[in-house]
PDBQT receptor file of N, H, CA, C and O in Angstrom, charges set to zero:
ATOM      1  N   MET A   1     -17.653  -7.213 -20.131  1.00  0.00    +0.000 N 
ATOM      2  CA  MET A   1     -16.949  -7.945 -19.100  1.00  0.00    +0.000 C 
ATOM      3  C   MET A   1     -17.940  -8.446 -18.065  1.00  0.00    +0.000 C 
ATOM      4  O   MET A   1     -18.798  -7.704 -17.588  1.00  0.00    +0.000 OA
ATOM      5  N   ALA A   2     -17.806  -9.683 -17.739  1.00  0.00    +0.000 N 
ATOM      6  H   ALA A   2     -17.108 -10.286 -18.127  1.00  0.00    +0.000 HD
ATOM      7  CA  ALA A   2     -18.688 -10.288 -16.744  1.00  0.00    +0.000 C 
ATOM      8  C   ALA A   2     -18.016 -10.253 -15.379  1.00  0.00    +0.000 C 
ATOM      9  O   ALA A   2     -16.898 -10.740 -15.209  1.00  0.00    +0.000 OA
ATOM     10  N   THR A   3     -18.702  -9.681 -14.428  1.00  0.00    +0.000 N 
ATOM     11  H   THR A   3     -19.610  -9.286 -14.567  1.00  0.00    +0.000 HD
ATOM     12  CA  THR A   3     -18.198  -9.694 -13.062  1.00  0.00    +0.000 C 
ATOM     13  C   THR A   3     -19.063 -10.628 -12.246  1.00  0.00    +0.000 C 
ATOM     14  O   THR A   3     -20.260 -10.763 -12.503  1.00  0.00    +0.000 OA
ATOM     15  N   LYS A   4     -18.457 -11.274 -11.261  1.00  0.00    +0.000 N 
ATOM     16  H   LYS A   4     -17.485 -11.164 -11.052  1.00  0.00    +0.000 HD
ATOM     17  CA  LYS A   4     -19.236 -12.159 -10.428  1.00  0.00    +0.000 C 
ATOM     18  C   LYS A   4     -19.190 -11.668  -8.991  1.00  0.00    +0.000 C 
ATOM     19  O   LYS A   4     -18.209 -11.060  -8.565  1.00  0.00    +0.000 OA
ATOM     20  N   LYS A   5     -20.233 -11.929  -8.261  1.00  0.00    +0.000 N 
ATOM     21  H   LYS A   5     -21.030 -12.423  -8.606  1.00  0.00    +0.000 HD
ATOM     22  CA  LYS A   5     -20.357 -11.504  -6.881  1.00  0.00    +0.000 C 
ATOM     23  C   LYS A   5     -19.705 -12.559  -5.990  1.00  0.00    +0.000 C 
ATOM     24  O   LYS A   5     -20.054 -13.737  -6.061  1.00  0.00    +0.000 OA
ATOM     25  N   VAL A   6     -18.759 -12.136  -5.150  1.00  0.00    +0.000 N 
ATOM     26  H   VAL A   6     -18.475 -11.178  -5.092  1.00  0.00    +0.000 HD
ATOM     27  CA  VAL A   6     -18.062 -13.060  -4.269  1.00  0.00    +0.000 C 
ATOM     28  C   VAL A   6     -18.214 -12.597  -2.824  1.00  0.00    +0.000 C 
ATOM     29  O   VAL A   6     -18.402 -11.409  -2.559  1.00  0.00    +0.000 OA
ATOM     30  N   SER A   7     -18.133 -13.536  -1.904  1.00  0.00    +0.000 N 
ATOM     31  H   SER A   7     -17.980 -14.500  -2.119  1.00  0.00    +0.000 HD
ATOM     32  CA  SER A   7     -18.191 -13.234  -0.481  1.00  0.00    +0.000 C 
ATOM     33  C   SER A   7     -16.786 -13.249   0.085  1.00  0.00    +0.000 C 
ATOM     34  O   SER A   7     -15.920 -13.989  -0.383  1.00  0.00    +0.000 OA
ATOM     35  N   LEU A   8     -16.567 -12.417   1.108  1.00  0.00    +0.000 N 
ATOM     36  H   LEU A   8     -17.270 -11.816   1.489  1.00  0.00    +0.000 HD
ATOM     37  CA  LEU A   8     -15.295 -12.408   1.817  1.00  0.00    +0.000 C 
ATOM     38  C   LEU A   8     -15.534 -12.971   3.208  1.00  0.00    +0.000 C 
ATOM     39  O   LEU A   8     -16.358 -12.449   3.959  1.00  0.00    +0.000 OA
ATOM     40  N   ALA A   9     -14.814 -14.038   3.558  1.00  0.00    +0.000 N 
ATOM     41  H   ALA A   9     -14.144 -14.462   2.949  1.00  0.00    +0.000 HD
ATOM     42  CA  ALA A   9     -14.988 -14.706   4.842  1.00  0.00    +0.000 C 
ATOM     43  C   ALA A   9     -13.781 -14.434   5.730  1.00  0.00    +0.000 C 
ATOM     44  O   ALA A   9     -12.643 -14.386   5.261  1.00  0.00    +0.000 OA
ATOM     45  N   CYS A  10     -14.049 -14.257   7.019  1.00  0.00    +0.000 N 
ATOM     46  H   CYS A  10     -14.973 -14.296   7.400  1.00  0.00    +0.000 HD
ATOM     47  CA  CYS A  10     -12.999 -14.029   8.011  1.00  0.00    +0.000 C 
ATOM     48  C   CYS A  10     -12.165 -15.297   8.146  1.00  0.00    +0.000 C 
ATOM     49  O   CYS A  10     -12.712 -16.397   8.217  1.00  0.00    +0.000 OA
ATOM     50  N   SER A  11     -10.850 -15.147   8.181  1.00  0.00    +0.000 N 
ATOM     51  H   SER A  11     -10.406 -14.253   8.123  1.00  0.00    +0.000 HD
ATOM     52  CA  SER A  11      -9.973 -16.311   8.294  1.00  0.00    +0.000 C 
ATOM     53  C   SER A  11      -9.911 -16.838   9.727  1.00  0.00    +0.000 C 
ATOM     54  O   SER A  11      -9.458 -17.961   9.944  1.00  0.00    +0.000 OA
ATOM     55  N   VAL A  12     -10.355 -16.052  10.709  1.00  0.00    +0.000 N 
ATOM     56  H   VAL A  12     -10.723 -15.139  10.533  1.00  0.00    +0.000 HD
ATOM     57  CA  VAL A  12     -10.311 -16.479  12.109  1.00  0.00    +0.000 C 
ATOM     58  C   VAL A  12     -11.591 -17.214  12.494  1.00  0.00    +0.000 C 
ATOM     59  O   VAL A  12     -11.538 -18.359  12.944  1.00  0.00    +0.000 OA
ATOM     60  N   CYS A  13     -12.745 -16.560  12.320  1.00  0.00    +0.000 N 
ATOM     61  H   CYS A  13     -12.788 -15.630  11.955  1.00  0.00    +0.000 HD
ATOM     62  CA  CYS A  13     -14.005 -17.166  12.771  1.00  0.00    +0.000 C 
ATOM     63  C   CYS A  13     -14.810 -17.793  11.633  1.00  0.00    +0.000 C 
ATOM     64  O   CYS A  13     -15.714 -18.587  11.888  1.00  0.00    +0.000 OA
ATOM     65  N   GLY A  14     -14.495 -17.447  10.377  1.00  0.00    +0.000 N 
ATOM     66  H   GLY A  14     -13.760 -16.802  10.170  1.00  0.00    +0.000 HD
ATOM     67  CA  GLY A  14     -15.163 -18.058   9.242  1.00  0.00    +0.000 C 
ATOM     68  C   GLY A  14     -16.472 -17.402   8.818  1.00  0.00    +0.000 C 
ATOM     69  O   GLY A  14     -17.103 -17.867   7.868  1.00  0.00    +0.000 OA
ATOM     70  N   SER A  15     -16.895 -16.346   9.485  1.00  0.00    +0.000 N 
ATOM     71  H   SER A  15     -16.383 -15.968  10.256  1.00  0.00    +0.000 HD
ATOM     72  CA  SER A  15     -18.149 -15.694   9.113  1.00  0.00    +0.000 C 
ATOM     73  C   SER A  15     -17.966 -14.872   7.851  1.00  0.00    +0.000 C 
ATOM     74  O   SER A  15     -16.923 -14.252   7.640  1.00  0.00    +0.000 OA
ATOM     75  N   ARG A  16     -19.000 -14.875   7.013  1.00  0.00    +0.000 N 
ATOM     76  H   ARG A  16     -19.847 -15.378   7.184  1.00  0.00    +0.000 HD
ATOM     77  CA  ARG A  16     -18.969 -14.127   5.756  1.00  0.00    +0.000 C 
ATOM     78  C   ARG A  16     -19.536 -12.742   6.013  1.00  0.00    +0.000 C 
ATOM     79  O   ARG A  16     -20.748 -12.577   6.157  1.00  0.00    +0.000 OA
ATOM     80  N   ASN A  17     -18.657 -11.743   6.070  1.00  0.00    +0.000 N 
ATOM     81  H   ASN A  17     -17.673 -11.876   5.953  1.00  0.00    +0.000 HD
ATOM     82  CA  ASN A  17     -19.044 -10.396   6.469  1.00  0.00    +0.000 C 
ATOM     83  C   ASN A  17     -19.230  -9.436   5.307  1.00  0.00    +0.000 C 
ATOM     84  O   ASN A  17     -20.010  -8.490   5.418  1.00  0.00    +0.000 OA
ATOM     85  N   TYR A  18     -18.541  -9.648   4.205  1.00  0.00    +0.000 N 
ATOM     86  H   TYR A  18     -17.908 -10.416   4.115  1.00  0.00    +0.000 HD
ATOM     87  CA  TYR A  18     -18.534  -8.689   3.112  1.00  0.00    +0.000 C 
ATOM     88  C   TYR A  18     -18.814  -9.378   1.779  1.00  0.00    +0.000 C 
ATOM     89  O   TYR A  18     -18.511 -10.558   1.603  1.00  0.00    +0.000 OA
ATOM     90  N   THR A  19     -19.393  -8.628   0.844  1.00  0.00    +0.000 N 
ATOM     91  H   THR A  19     -19.639  -7.669   0.987  1.00  0.00    +0.000 HD
ATOM     92  CA  THR A  19     -19.547  -9.090  -0.527  1.00  0.00    +0.000 C 
ATOM     93  C   THR A  19     -18.946  -8.033  -1.443  1.00  0.00    +0.000 C 
ATOM     94  O   THR A  19     -18.937  -6.845  -1.123  1.00  0.00    +0.000 OA
ATOM     95  N   THR A  20     -18.446  -8.484  -2.584  1.00  0.00    +0.000 N 
ATOM     96  H   THR A  20     -18.453  -9.449  -2.845  1.00  0.00    +0.000 HD
ATOM     97  CA  THR A  20     -17.855  -7.571  -3.549  1.00  0.00    +0.000 C 
ATOM     98  C   THR A  20     -18.020  -8.142  -4.941  1.00  0.00    +0.000 C 
ATOM     99  O   THR A  20     -18.222  -9.345  -5.106  1.00  0.00    +0.000 OA
ATOM    100  N   ASN A  21     -17.935  -7.284  -5.940  1.00  0.00    +0.000 N 
ATOM    101  H   ASN A  21     -17.771  -6.307  -5.806  1.00  0.00    +0.000 HD
ATOM    102  CA  ASN A  21     -17.950  -7.727  -7.329  1.00  0.00    +0.000 C 
ATOM    103  C   ASN A  21     -16.517  -7.934  -7.771  1.00  0.00    +0.000 C 
ATOM    104  O   ASN A  21     -15.650  -7.105  -7.495  1.00  0.00    +0.000 OA
ATOM    105  N   SER A  22     -16.266  -9.035  -8.455  1.00  0.00    +0.000 N 
ATOM    106  H   SER A  22     -16.971  -9.709  -8.679  1.00  0.00    +0.000 HD
ATOM    107  CA  SER A  22     -14.904  -9.383  -8.826  1.00  0.00    +0.000 C 
ATOM    108  C   SER A  22     -14.844  -9.807 -10.281  1.00  0.00    +0.000 C 
ATOM    109  O   SER A  22     -15.731 -10.505 -10.772  1.00  0.00    +0.000 OA
ATOM    110  N   ASN A  23     -13.796  -9.384 -10.967  1.00  0.00    +0.000 N 
ATOM    111  H   ASN A  23     -13.075  -8.817 -10.568  1.00  0.00    +0.000 HD
ATOM    112  CA  ASN A  23     -13.519  -9.843 -12.310  1.00  0.00    +0.000 C 
ATOM    113  C   ASN A  23     -12.507 -10.978 -12.188  1.00  0.00    +0.000 C 
ATOM    114  O   ASN A  23     -11.308 -10.729 -12.066  1.00  0.00    +0.000 OA
ATOM    115  N   ALA A  24     -12.973 -12.199 -12.219  1.00  0.00    +0.000 N 
ATOM    116  H   ALA A  24     -13.948 -12.402 -12.317  1.00  0.00    +0.000 HD
ATOM    117  CA  ALA A  24     -12.125 -13.368 -11.975  1.00  0.00    +0.000 C 
ATOM    118  C   ALA A  24     -11.239 -13.714 -13.159  1.00  0.00    +0.000 C 
ATOM    119  O   ALA A  24     -10.356 -14.562 -13.026  1.00  0.00    +0.000 OA
ATOM    120  N   ASN A  25     -11.439 -13.099 -14.295  1.00  0.00    +0.000 N 
ATOM    121  H   ASN A  25     -12.156 -12.411 -14.404  1.00  0.00    +0.000 HD
ATOM    122  CA  ASN A  25     -10.642 -13.422 -15.484  1.00  0.00    +0.000 C 
ATOM    123  C   ASN A  25      -9.189 -12.977 -15.355  1.00  0.00    +0.000 C 
ATOM    124  O   ASN A  25      -8.306 -13.555 -15.989  1.00  0.00    +0.000 OA
ATOM    125  N   ASN A  26      -8.935 -11.962 -14.544  1.00  0.00    +0.000 N 
ATOM    126  H   ASN A  26      -9.652 -11.493 -14.028  1.00  0.00    +0.000 HD
ATOM    127  CA  ASN A  26      -7.588 -11.409 -14.448  1.00  0.00    +0.000 C 
ATOM    128  C   ASN A  26      -6.751 -12.046 -13.346  1.00  0.00    +0.000 C 
ATOM    129  O   ASN A  26      -5.542 -11.820 -13.299  1.00  0.00    +0.000 OA
ATOM    130  N   ARG A  27      -7.353 -12.837 -12.456  1.00  0.00    +0.000 N 
ATOM    131  H   ARG A  27      -8.335 -13.022 -12.494  1.00  0.00    +0.000 HD
ATOM    132  CA  ARG A  27      -6.624 -13.383 -11.311  1.00  0.00    +0.000 C 
ATOM    133  C   ARG A  27      -6.621 -14.904 -11.348  1.00  0.00    +0.000 C 
ATOM    134  O   ARG A  27      -7.547 -15.532 -11.861  1.00  0.00    +0.000 OA
ATOM    135  N   THR A  28      -5.563 -15.482 -10.794  1.00  0.00    +0.000 N 
ATOM    136  H   THR A  28      -4.811 -14.973 -10.377  1.00  0.00    +0.000 HD
ATOM    137  CA  THR A  28      -5.500 -16.935 -10.654  1.00  0.00    +0.000 C 
ATOM    138  C   THR A  28      -5.634 -17.361  -9.194  1.00  0.00    +0.000 C 
ATOM    139  O   THR A  28      -5.949 -18.518  -8.915  1.00  0.00    +0.000 OA
ATOM    140  N   GLU A  29      -5.399 -16.447  -8.269  1.00  0.00    +0.000 N 
ATOM    141  H   GLU A  29      -5.143 -15.508  -8.496  1.00  0.00    +0.000 HD
ATOM    142  CA  GLU A  29      -5.514 -16.771  -6.850  1.00  0.00    +0.000 C 
ATOM    143  C   GLU A  29      -6.667 -16.001  -6.223  1.00  0.00    +0.000 C 
ATOM    144  O   GLU A  29      -7.196 -15.060  -6.815  1.00  0.00    +0.000 OA
ATOM    145  N   ARG A  30      -7.045 -16.406  -5.029  1.00  0.00    +0.000 N 
ATOM    146  H   ARG A  30      -6.616 -17.170  -4.547  1.00  0.00    +0.000 HD
ATOM    147  CA  ARG A  30      -8.190 -15.791  -4.360  1.00  0.00    +0.000 C 
ATOM    148  C   ARG A  30      -7.820 -14.454  -3.732  1.00  0.00    +0.000 C 
ATOM    149  O   ARG A  30      -6.683 -14.239  -3.312  1.00  0.00    +0.000 OA
ATOM    150  N   LEU A  31      -8.787 -13.576  -3.679  1.00  0.00    +0.000 N 
ATOM    151  H   LEU A  31      -9.711 -13.751  -4.020  1.00  0.00    +0.000 HD
ATOM    152  CA  LEU A  31      -8.610 -12.246  -3.121  1.00  0.00    +0.000 C 
ATOM    153  C   LEU A  31      -8.450 -12.319  -1.609  1.00  0.00    +0.000 C 
ATOM    154  O   LEU A  31      -9.206 -13.028  -0.946  1.00  0.00    +0.000 OA
ATOM    155  N   GLU A  32      -7.478 -11.597  -1.050  1.00  0.00    +0.000 N 
ATOM    156  H   GLU A  32      -6.863 -11.021  -1.589  1.00  0.00    +0.000 HD
ATOM    157  CA  GLU A  32      -7.281 -11.500   0.393  1.00  0.00    +0.000 C 
ATOM    158  C   GLU A  32      -7.199 -10.028   0.766  1.00  0.00    +0.000 C 
ATOM    159  O   GLU A  32      -6.379  -9.292   0.218  1.00  0.00    +0.000 OA
ATOM    160  N   VAL A  33      -8.049  -9.595   1.701  1.00  0.00    +0.000 N 
ATOM    161  H   VAL A  33      -8.716 -10.193   2.146  1.00  0.00    +0.000 HD
ATOM    162  CA  VAL A  33      -8.106  -8.207   2.114  1.00  0.00    +0.000 C 
ATOM    163  C   VAL A  33      -8.171  -8.158   3.633  1.00  0.00    +0.000 C 
ATOM    164  O   VAL A  33      -8.846  -8.981   4.251  1.00  0.00    +0.000 OA
ATOM    165  N   LYS A  34      -7.477  -7.201   4.239  1.00  0.00    +0.000 N 
ATOM    166  H   LYS A  34      -6.928  -6.532   3.737  1.00  0.00    +0.000 HD
ATOM    167  CA  LYS A  34      -7.560  -7.026   5.683  1.00  0.00    +0.000 C 
ATOM    168  C   LYS A  34      -8.723  -6.090   5.987  1.00  0.00    +0.000 C 
ATOM    169  O   LYS A  34      -8.703  -4.917   5.613  1.00  0.00    +0.000 OA
ATOM    170  N   LYS A  35      -9.745  -6.624   6.676  1.00  0.00    +0.000 N 
ATOM    171  H   LYS A  35      -9.761  -7.576   6.980  1.00  0.00    +0.000 HD
ATOM    172  CA  LYS A  35     -10.952  -5.865   6.978  1.00  0.00    +0.000 C 
ATOM    173  C   LYS A  35     -11.360  -6.089   8.423  1.00  0.00    +0.000 C 
ATOM    174  O   LYS A  35     -10.834  -6.980   9.091  1.00  0.00    +0.000 OA
ATOM    175  N   PHE A  36     -12.305  -5.275   8.911  1.00  0.00    +0.000 N 
ATOM    176  H   PHE A  36     -12.732  -4.552   8.369  1.00  0.00    +0.000 HD
ATOM    177  CA  PHE A  36     -12.785  -5.400  10.280  1.00  0.00    +0.000 C 
ATOM    178  C   PHE A  36     -13.862  -6.472  10.361  1.00  0.00    +0.000 C 
ATOM    179  O   PHE A  36     -14.810  -6.463   9.576  1.00  0.00    +0.000 OA
ATOM    180  N   CYS A  37     -13.719  -7.398  11.308  1.00  0.00    +0.000 N 
ATOM    181  H   CYS A  37     -12.949  -7.405  11.945  1.00  0.00    +0.000 HD
ATOM    182  CA  CYS A  37     -14.720  -8.431  11.560  1.00  0.00    +0.000 C 
ATOM    183  C   CYS A  37     -15.477  -8.051  12.818  1.00  0.00    +0.000 C 
ATOM    184  O   CYS A  37     -14.881  -7.913  13.886  1.00  0.00    +0.000 OA
ATOM    185  N   ARG A  38     -16.775  -7.883  12.702  1.00  0.00    +0.000 N 
ATOM    186  H   ARG A  38     -17.259  -7.996  11.834  1.00  0.00    +0.000 HD
ATOM    187  CA  ARG A  38     -17.559  -7.458  13.859  1.00  0.00    +0.000 C 
ATOM    188  C   ARG A  38     -17.779  -8.595  14.852  1.00  0.00    +0.000 C 
ATOM    189  O   ARG A  38     -18.123  -8.350  16.008  1.00  0.00    +0.000 OA
ATOM    190  N   HIS A  39     -17.583  -9.840  14.407  1.00  0.00    +0.000 N 
ATOM    191  H   HIS A  39     -17.304 -10.039  13.468  1.00  0.00    +0.000 HD
ATOM    192  CA  HIS A  39     -17.728 -10.978  15.318  1.00  0.00    +0.000 C 
ATOM    193  C   HIS A  39     -16.466 -11.165  16.161  1.00  0.00    +0.000 C 
ATOM    194  O   HIS A  39     -16.554 -11.484  17.347  1.00  0.00    +0.000 OA
ATOM    195  N   CYS A  40     -15.301 -10.968  15.558  1.00  0.00    +0.000 N 
ATOM    196  H   CYS A  40     -15.230 -10.709  14.595  1.00  0.00    +0.000 HD
ATOM    197  CA  CYS A  40     -14.025 -11.065  16.277  1.00  0.00    +0.000 C 
ATOM    198  C   CYS A  40     -13.667  -9.750  16.970  1.00  0.00    +0.000 C 
ATOM    199  O   CYS A  40     -12.846  -9.727  17.887  1.00  0.00    +0.000 OA
ATOM    200  N   ASN A  41     -14.285  -8.664  16.528  1.00  0.00    +0.000 N 
ATOM    201  H   ASN A  41     -14.953  -8.682  15.783  1.00  0.00    +0.000 HD
ATOM    202  CA  ASN A  41     -14.042  -7.314  17.051  1.00  0.00    +0.000 C 
ATOM    203  C   ASN A  41     -12.591  -6.872  16.832  1.00  0.00    +0.000 C 
ATOM    204  O   ASN A  41     -11.997  -6.215  17.687  1.00  0.00    +0.000 OA
ATOM    205  N   GLN A  42     -12.032  -7.240  15.677  1.00  0.00    +0.000 N 
ATOM    206  H   GLN A  42     -12.515  -7.773  14.982  1.00  0.00    +0.000 HD
ATOM    207  CA  GLN A  42     -10.681  -6.830  15.323  1.00  0.00    +0.000 C 
ATOM    208  C   GLN A  42     -10.499  -6.916  13.816  1.00  0.00    +0.000 C 
ATOM    209  O   GLN A  42     -11.327  -7.493  13.110  1.00  0.00    +0.000 OA
ATOM    210  N   HIS A  43      -9.400  -6.331  13.327  1.00  0.00    +0.000 N 
ATOM    211  H   HIS A  43      -8.728  -5.862  13.900  1.00  0.00    +0.000 HD
ATOM    212  CA  HIS A  43      -9.088  -6.400  11.901  1.00  0.00    +0.000 C 
ATOM    213  C   HIS A  43      -8.409  -7.738  11.623  1.00  0.00    +0.000 C 
ATOM    214  O   HIS A  43      -7.418  -8.084  12.266  1.00  0.00    +0.000 OA
ATOM    215  N   THR A  44      -8.950  -8.492  10.659  1.00  0.00    +0.000 N 
ATOM    216  H   THR A  44      -9.756  -8.211  10.137  1.00  0.00    +0.000 HD
ATOM    217  CA  THR A  44      -8.420  -9.798  10.294  1.00  0.00    +0.000 C 
ATOM    218  C   THR A  44      -8.362  -9.914   8.773  1.00  0.00    +0.000 C 
ATOM    219  O   THR A  44      -8.928  -9.089   8.056  1.00  0.00    +0.000 OA
ATOM    220  N   ILE A  45      -7.680 -10.938   8.294  1.00  0.00    +0.000 N 
ATOM    221  H   ILE A  45      -7.221 -11.609   8.876  1.00  0.00    +0.000 HD
ATOM    222  CA  ILE A  45      -7.617 -11.222   6.871  1.00  0.00    +0.000 C 
ATOM    223  C   ILE A  45      -8.936 -11.861   6.456  1.00  0.00    +0.000 C 
ATOM    224  O   ILE A  45      -9.395 -12.817   7.082  1.00  0.00    +0.000 OA
ATOM    225  N   HIS A  46      -9.543 -11.326   5.394  1.00  0.00    +0.000 N 
ATOM    226  H   HIS A  46      -9.170 -10.550   4.886  1.00  0.00    +0.000 HD
ATOM    227  CA  HIS A  46     -10.763 -11.900   4.830  1.00  0.00    +0.000 C 
ATOM    228  C   HIS A  46     -10.419 -12.455   3.460  1.00  0.00    +0.000 C 
ATOM    229  O   HIS A  46      -9.824 -11.761   2.636  1.00  0.00    +0.000 OA
ATOM    230  N   LYS A  47     -10.798 -13.725   3.209  1.00  0.00    +0.000 N 
ATOM    231  H   LYS A  47     -11.282 -14.289   3.879  1.00  0.00    +0.000 HD
ATOM    232  CA  LYS A  47     -10.479 -14.394   1.958  1.00  0.00    +0.000 C 
ATOM    233  C   LYS A  47     -11.733 -14.600   1.129  1.00  0.00    +0.000 C 
ATOM    234  O   LYS A  47     -12.835 -14.747   1.659  1.00  0.00    +0.000 OA
ATOM    235  N   GLU A  48     -11.542 -14.607  -0.177  1.00  0.00    +0.000 N 
ATOM    236  H   GLU A  48     -10.647 -14.488  -0.607  1.00  0.00    +0.000 HD
ATOM    237  CA  GLU A  48     -12.645 -14.829  -1.112  1.00  0.00    +0.000 C 
ATOM    238  C   GLU A  48     -13.156 -16.266  -1.010  1.00  0.00    +0.000 C 
ATOM    239  O   GLU A  48     -12.371 -17.214  -0.977  1.00  0.00    +0.000 OA
ATOM    240  N   THR A  49     -14.483 -16.416  -0.960  1.00  0.00    +0.000 N 
ATOM    241  H   THR A  49     -15.121 -15.646  -0.988  1.00  0.00    +0.000 HD
ATOM    242  CA  THR A  49     -15.096 -17.738  -0.946  1.00  0.00    +0.000 C 
ATOM    243  C   THR A  49     -15.930 -17.904  -2.199  1.00  0.00    +0.000 C 
ATOM    244  O   THR A  49     -16.133 -16.947  -2.947  1.00  0.00    +0.000 OA
ATOM    245  N   LYS A  50     -16.412 -19.107  -2.430  1.00  0.00    +0.000 N 
ATOM    246  H   LYS A  50     -16.247 -19.884  -1.822  1.00  0.00    +0.000 HD
ATOM    247  CA  LYS A  50     -17.225 -19.377  -3.605  1.00  0.00    +0.000 C 
ATOM    248  C   LYS A  50     -18.626 -18.865  -3.431  1.00  0.00    +0.000 C 
ATOM    249  O   LYS A  50     -19.453 -19.009  -4.332  1.00  0.00    +0.000 OA
TER     250      LYS A  50
């Protein structure tokens, strides 16, 4: 199985704070996770970017 490395970007400020390995074969939509953004200093939704 091939996994690809994806970045998670904050939906508020747009900064890319996290990276993760993802198996894109099983999903049709982008990953959304609620994580802490150190630039916004709060928990926000982080979306998968290219």
